[in-house]
C-alpha positions as CSV (number, residue, x, y, z in Angstrom):
1,X,36.0,27.7,21.8
2,X,35.6,26.0,25.2
3,X,36.4,22.6,23.7
4,X,39.5,24.0,22.0
5,X,40.7,25.7,25.2
6,X,40.2,22.4,27.2
7,X,41.7,20.2,24.4
8,X,38.5,18.2,24.2
9,X,38.1,17.7,20.5
10,X,35.3,15.7,18.8
11,X,36.6,12.4,17.7
12,X,34.8,10.2,15.2
13,X,35.7,6.5,15.2
14,X,36.4,5.0,11.8
15,X,33.5,2.6,12.1
16,X,31.0,5.5,11.9
17,X,31.7,5.7,8.2
18,X,30.0,2.3,7.9
19,X,27.1,3.5,10.0
20,X,26.7,6.5,7.7
21,X,26.8,4.3,4.6
22,X,24.1,2.0,6.1
23,X,22.1,5.1,6.9
24,X,22.3,6.4,3.3
25,X,21.3,3.0,1.9
26,X,18.4,2.5,4.4
27,X,17.1,6.1,3.9
28,X,17.3,5.8,0.1
29,X,15.6,2.4,0.0
30,X,12.9,3.2,2.5
31,X,12.1,6.6,0.9
32,X,12.0,4.9,-2.5
33,X,9.4,2.5,-1.3
34,X,7.3,5.2,0.2
35,X,7.5,7.4,-2.9
36,X,6.3,4.6,-5.1
37,X,2.9,5.0,-3.5
38,X,2.6,8.8,-3.0
39,X,3.0,11.7,-5.4
40,X,3.0,15.5,-5.4
41,X,2.8,17.3,-2.0
42,X,2.7,14.0,0.0
43,X,5.9,12.9,-1.6
44,X,7.6,16.2,-0.7
45,X,6.3,15.9,2.8
46,X,7.6,12.3,3.1
47,X,11.0,13.4,1.9
48,X,11.1,16.2,4.5
49,X,9.9,13.9,7.2
50,X,12.7,11.4,6.4
51,X,15.2,14.3,6.5
52,X,13.8,15.6,9.8
53,X,13.8,12.2,11.5
54,X,17.4,11.6,10.4
55,X,18.5,15.0,11.8
56,X,16.7,14.5,15.1
57,X,18.1,11.0,15.4
58,X,21.7,12.0,14.8
59,X,21.3,14.9,17.3
60,X,19.9,12.5,19.9
61,X,22.7,10.1,19.3
62,X,25.3,12.9,19.7
63,X,23.7,14.3,22.9
64,X,23.5,10.9,24.5
65,X,26.7,9.2,23.3
66,X,28.9,12.0,22.0
67,X,29.1,10.3,18.7
68,X,29.0,12.7,15.8
69,X,27.3,11.4,12.6
70,X,27.4,13.2,9.3
71,X,24.4,15.0,7.9
72,X,25.5,15.8,4.3
73,X,25.5,12.5,2.5
74,X,22.3,11.0,4.1
75,X,20.4,14.3,3.3
76,X,21.9,14.4,-0.2
77,X,20.7,10.8,-0.6
78,X,17.1,11.9,0.4
79,X,17.2,14.8,-2.1
80,X,18.6,12.5,-4.9
81,X,16.0,9.8,-4.3
82,X,13.1,12.3,-4.2
83,X,14.3,14.0,-7.4
84,X,14.8,10.8,-9.3
85,X,11.5,9.3,-8.3
86,X,9.6,12.6,-8.9
87,X,11.1,12.9,-12.4
88,X,10.2,9.2,-13.1
89,X,6.6,9.9,-12.0
90,X,6.5,13.0,-14.2
91,X,7.8,11.2,-17.2
92,X,5.3,8.3,-16.7
93,X,2.4,10.7,-16.3
94,X,3.4,12.6,-19.4
95,X,3.7,9.4,-21.3
96,X,0.2,8.3,-20.1
97,X,-1.3,11.6,-21.2
98,X,0.4,11.3,-24.7
99,X,-0.9,7.7,-25.0
100,X,-4.5,8.8,-24.1
101,X,-4.3,11.7,-26.6
102,X,-3.1,9.3,-29.3
103,X,-5.8,6.7,-28.5
104,X,-8.6,9.2,-28.4
105,X,-7.2,11.2,-31.3
106,X,-8.3,8.3,-33.5
107,X,-11.9,8.9,-32.6
108,X,-12.2,12.5,-31.4
109,X,-11.0,15.9,-32.6
110,X,-7.5,16.8,-31.4
111,X,-8.9,19.5,-29.1
112,X,-11.3,17.1,-27.4
113,X,-8.6,14.4,-27.2
114,X,-6.2,16.9,-25.5
115,X,-9.0,18.0,-23.1
116,X,-9.7,14.3,-22.1
117,X,-6.0,13.6,-21.6
118,X,-5.6,16.6,-19.3
119,X,-8.9,16.0,-17.4
120,X,-9.5,12.2,-17.4
121,X,-12.2,12.6,-14.7
122,X,-14.4,13.9,-17.5
123,X,-14.6,10.3,-18.8
124,X,-17.3,8.2,-17.1
125,X,-19.2,5.2,-18.2
126,X,-22.9,5.5,-19.0
127,X,-22.7,8.9,-20.5
128,X,-24.4,12.0,-19.2
129,X,-28.0,12.9,-18.9
130,X,-28.9,16.3,-20.4
131,X,-32.0,18.1,-21.6
132,X,-31.3,19.2,-25.2
133,X,-33.2,20.4,-28.3
134,X,-32.5,18.7,-31.6
135,X,-33.8,19.9,-35.0
136,X,-34.2,17.3,-37.8
137,X,-34.7,18.6,-41.2
138,X,-34.8,17.2,-44.7
139,X,-34.2,18.9,-48.1
140,X,-37.2,18.2,-50.4
141,X,-36.3,15.6,-52.9
142,X,-32.7,15.1,-51.6
143,X,-33.1,11.3,-51.2
144,X,-34.2,10.8,-54.8
145,X,-31.4,13.1,-56.1
146,X,-28.8,11.3,-54.0
147,X,-30.0,7.9,-55.2
148,X,-29.6,8.9,-58.8
149,X,-26.0,10.2,-58.4
150,X,-22.8,8.2,-58.9
151,X,-20.7,7.9,-55.7
152,X,-17.8,9.9,-57.2
153,X,-20.0,12.7,-58.6
154,X,-19.3,16.3,-57.6
155,X,-21.8,17.2,-55.0
156,X,-21.5,21.0,-55.6
157,X,-23.0,20.7,-59.0
158,X,-26.2,19.1,-57.7
159,X,-27.1,21.8,-55.1
């Protein structure tokens, strides 16, 4: 109200549009580079940090020079880059899980393949050392019966 009463209106030079465009491009490119290396909560924190730094910077510029810079488009650029990169990471991770499930599905039961794709840390080279009990048994005369059978014979009729 004081500015209106005094007739001191905020004036934005035309060249500030170029500054805002450069800010949008810089923020989008820099955030994109950062988000290539971080995911999840760290990615969200990085996006929030970029937004916070931009808002603090524009406020500092306004207080010290009186130059108002826009907030909407640079902050929208941050949100857009974060959303696109997060969706790309999600799609890539989902594809990797599907690929792991398909690869292990050739050798494991579907339930076990799904478990391995969702918890890849369960896989480790060298196996696992456990103390177990194994029972070996033999049916009397089975070997001689099996040797006398044709490969296509019905096994139910033998037993």
